[in-house]
VMD Tcl script that draws the C-alpha trace (Angstrom):
set ca {
  {92.47 118.87 -5.71}
  {91.66 120.41 -2.28}
  {94.53 122.00 -0.38}
  {95.51 120.71 3.09}
  {93.69 123.65 4.67}
  {90.55 122.93 2.64}
  {90.63 119.26 3.58}
  {90.97 120.00 7.27}
  {88.21 122.59 7.12}
  {86.08 119.93 5.45}
  {86.85 117.39 8.20}
  {85.72 119.83 10.89}
  {82.63 120.78 8.92}
  {81.77 117.13 8.30}
  {81.82 116.43 12.05}
  {79.48 119.35 12.68}
  {77.14 118.16 9.93}
  {77.00 114.63 11.35}
  {76.37 115.90 14.87}
  {73.40 117.85 13.51}
  {72.09 114.81 11.64}
  {72.30 112.70 14.80}
  {69.77 114.96 16.49}
  {67.17 113.06 14.45}
  {66.80 109.57 15.91}
  {65.96 107.66 12.68}
  {69.00 109.20 10.95}
  {71.22 108.43 13.95}
  {70.02 104.83 13.78}
  {70.85 104.69 10.07}
  {74.34 106.00 10.74}
  {74.87 103.51 13.55}
  {74.07 100.68 11.17}
  {77.45 101.14 9.50}
  {79.48 99.79 12.44}
  {82.77 100.28 10.59}
  {81.69 98.07 7.70}
  {82.71 98.54 4.06}
  {80.80 101.27 2.23}
  {79.12 98.64 0.04}
  {77.42 97.25 3.15}
  {76.14 100.63 4.38}
  {73.13 101.34 2.17}
  {71.20 103.03 4.99}
  {73.99 105.57 5.50}
  {74.46 106.62 1.90}
  {71.47 108.99 1.50}
  {72.60 110.99 4.54}
  {76.33 111.17 3.75}
  {76.84 111.35 0.01}
  {76.36 115.12 -0.32}
  {78.70 115.79 2.60}
  {81.53 113.70 1.15}
  {81.46 114.64 -2.54}
  {84.85 115.82 -3.79}
  {86.91 114.56 -0.85}
  {87.20 110.81 -1.43}
  {88.07 108.46 1.45}
  {84.46 107.27 1.62}
  {85.04 104.49 4.14}
  {86.88 106.87 6.47}
  {83.91 109.24 6.35}
  {81.37 106.45 6.85}
  {83.21 104.99 9.83}
  {83.66 108.41 11.43}
  {79.96 109.14 11.01}
  {79.06 105.82 12.63}
  {81.34 106.58 15.59}
  {79.74 109.99 16.08}
  {76.30 108.40 15.97}
  {77.04 106.47 19.16}
  {76.56 109.71 21.07}
  {73.25 111.30 21.95}
  {72.66 115.02 22.33}
  {76.15 116.21 21.38}
  {76.62 119.94 21.66}
  {77.46 122.20 18.73}
  {80.20 123.16 18.49}
  {81.37 119.70 19.46}
  {84.34 119.65 21.83}
  {86.40 116.48 22.36}
  {88.11 115.54 25.60}
  {91.35 117.47 25.97}
  {94.53 116.74 27.92}
  {95.40 119.32 30.54}
  {97.93 121.93 29.39}
  {101.49 121.17 30.38}
  {103.63 123.88 31.94}
  {106.95 124.99 30.53}
  {108.66 124.13 33.82}
  {107.87 120.47 33.25}
  {108.46 120.14 29.58}
  {109.64 122.64 27.03}
  {108.29 120.74 24.04}
  {105.50 122.61 22.20}
  {102.60 120.56 23.55}
  {100.82 123.08 25.76}
  {97.69 124.48 24.61}
  {95.33 126.88 23.07}
  {91.61 127.40 23.30}
  {89.34 124.50 22.32}
  {88.84 124.01 18.62}
  {85.63 125.10 16.97}
  {84.42 122.55 14.41}
  {84.13 124.23 11.04}
  {87.21 126.37 11.55}
  {89.80 125.47 8.96}
  {92.81 125.49 11.23}
  {91.75 126.08 14.83}
  {94.38 126.61 17.55}
  {93.26 123.56 19.50}
  {94.58 122.20 22.79}
  {97.66 120.13 23.13}
  {97.83 116.40 23.49}
  {98.49 114.80 20.16}
  {102.23 114.81 20.57}
  {104.42 114.54 17.53}
  {104.33 118.30 16.80}
  {107.59 118.16 14.77}
  {106.47 115.03 13.02}
  {106.30 115.23 9.23}
  {102.83 116.29 8.23}
  {100.73 114.93 5.39}
  {99.89 117.96 3.32}
  {98.82 115.94 0.32}
  {99.79 112.92 -1.77}
  {103.42 112.15 -1.08}
  {103.33 114.14 2.17}
  {105.17 117.27 3.22}
  {107.07 118.21 6.33}
  {105.10 120.26 8.84}
  {108.25 122.12 9.77}
  {108.72 123.29 6.18}
  {105.45 122.76 4.31}
  {105.38 122.80 0.55}
  {103.54 125.77 -0.89}
  {100.27 124.86 -2.53}
  {100.17 125.95 -6.13}
  {98.17 129.14 -6.45}
  {97.89 129.57 -2.68}
  {97.79 133.10 -1.30}
  {98.49 131.92 2.25}
  {101.98 132.82 3.53}
  {104.25 129.85 4.18}
  {104.52 130.80 7.87}
  {100.73 130.71 8.20}
  {100.56 127.31 6.52}
  {103.19 125.99 8.92}
  {101.38 127.42 11.95}
  {98.10 125.93 10.75}
  {99.70 122.50 10.36}
  {101.21 122.69 13.85}
  {97.89 123.76 15.36}
  {96.20 120.78 13.71}
  {98.87 118.43 14.98}
  {98.39 119.79 18.52}
  {94.83 118.45 18.58}
  {94.29 115.12 20.38}
  {94.58 112.09 18.15}
  {93.33 108.62 19.02}
  {96.40 107.84 21.13}
  {95.78 110.83 23.37}
  {92.09 109.92 23.66}
  {92.91 106.40 24.83}
  {95.37 107.73 27.39}
  {92.66 110.06 28.72}
  {90.36 107.05 29.09}
  {93.01 105.50 31.34}
  {93.76 108.72 33.24}
  {90.22 109.98 33.79}
  {87.87 106.99 33.44}
  {89.87 104.25 35.11}
  {90.41 101.99 32.12}
  {93.15 99.42 32.66}
  {96.44 100.81 31.33}
  {97.97 97.51 30.23}
  {94.85 96.47 28.34}
  {94.53 99.86 26.69}
  {98.19 99.75 25.68}
  {97.63 96.34 24.11}
  {94.56 97.64 22.27}
  {96.53 100.55 20.85}
  {99.38 98.29 19.73}
  {96.90 96.02 17.99}
  {95.15 98.89 16.21}
  {98.42 100.24 14.84}
  {99.16 96.91 13.15}
  {95.83 96.48 11.37}
  {94.97 97.08 7.71}
  {91.95 99.23 6.92}
  {89.64 96.23 6.51}
  {90.27 95.18 10.11}
  {90.89 98.59 11.68}
  {87.46 100.08 11.05}
  {85.39 97.34 12.73}
  {87.85 97.35 15.65}
  {87.41 101.10 16.04}
  {83.66 100.60 16.28}
  {84.10 97.97 19.01}
  {86.56 100.18 20.85}
  {84.24 103.20 20.66}
  {81.35 101.15 22.08}
  {83.63 100.05 24.93}
  {84.71 103.63 25.66}
  {81.24 105.07 25.26}
  {79.88 102.71 27.92}
  {81.84 104.75 30.46}
  {81.48 108.18 28.83}
  {85.07 108.14 27.59}
  {84.69 108.25 23.80}
  {84.78 112.00 23.09}
  {87.39 111.78 20.36}
  {88.51 114.56 18.07}
  {86.60 113.04 15.18}
  {88.01 115.45 12.56}
  {91.59 114.43 13.40}
  {90.60 110.76 13.40}
  {88.91 111.21 10.02}
  {92.09 112.58 8.49}
  {94.14 109.72 9.91}
  {91.69 107.14 8.56}
  {91.66 108.86 5.17}
  {95.44 108.47 4.91}
  {95.80 105.10 6.65}
  {96.67 103.07 3.56}
  {99.22 105.64 2.35}
  {100.86 106.82 5.56}
  {100.23 104.26 8.30}
  {103.77 104.26 9.81}
  {103.68 107.99 10.53}
  {100.11 107.93 11.81}
  {100.73 105.03 14.15}
  {103.94 106.62 15.44}
  {101.96 109.73 16.36}
  {99.26 107.68 18.07}
  {101.78 105.78 20.18}
  {103.80 108.88 21.07}
  {100.66 110.79 22.02}
  {99.42 107.93 24.16}
  {102.56 107.63 26.24}
  {103.13 111.41 26.46}
  {99.59 111.90 27.77}
  {100.01 109.10 30.32}
  {103.32 110.66 31.39}
  {101.73 114.09 31.79}
  {99.14 112.53 34.13}
  {101.94 111.03 36.23}
  {103.55 114.45 36.53}
  {100.22 115.95 37.66}
  {99.99 113.34 40.42}
  {103.50 114.23 41.60}
  {102.54 117.88 42.26}
}
mol new
graphics top color blue
foreach p $ca { graphics top sphere $p radius 0.5 }
foreach p [lrange $ca 0 end-1] q [lrange $ca 1 end] { graphics top cylinder $p $q radius 0.2 }
display resetview
């Protein structure tokens, strides 16, 4: 079974692979055909994705993420999502201020702040583990302190909640409607969440506001059925923290 670090490296690598595939228009069209549908209804996607998913499970999460990436044209490599502005220590002493942008393909990049929930228990594997005291992976040669730092770096990357707040802050989306959208998403089972994510991404993309951290989203979708309460708590916290940070910027 892959370790947490291997899974997260895979998620970053998968995003890079899909961005490369989308440079070819017929393949991008095939990936768009998924639209958040069940894997069984995505025959056109399978030839392009199967080799990139083997050994990591969560097929529908991968398929949906690939379809969301395919909405974009001419994405740069390395792909960089929208990032909240760093927050200064004078405003808030919580560990949410940032590092350099993440490089897709790096296993545990020190990415910018904005996800919130940095002390939130982290899902290291089945059953979960606490990010503040991660369980050691059997046979791992990585020091426990490095594993903990890697988990915290991953959690500092913008999740969907932060992305939606940035759409409000930077692209003028209506805050009350976006808040309602987020609340709805956090209540949905997988069968309803994935099509809704496609619709949401189309809505955001229409105003150039859909540059999500797809690797982080992929992990959340992969664990949705097992760990939804923790994931949705992070999304909501990140959303309101990012909105609050924007209010503080305006007060300067």
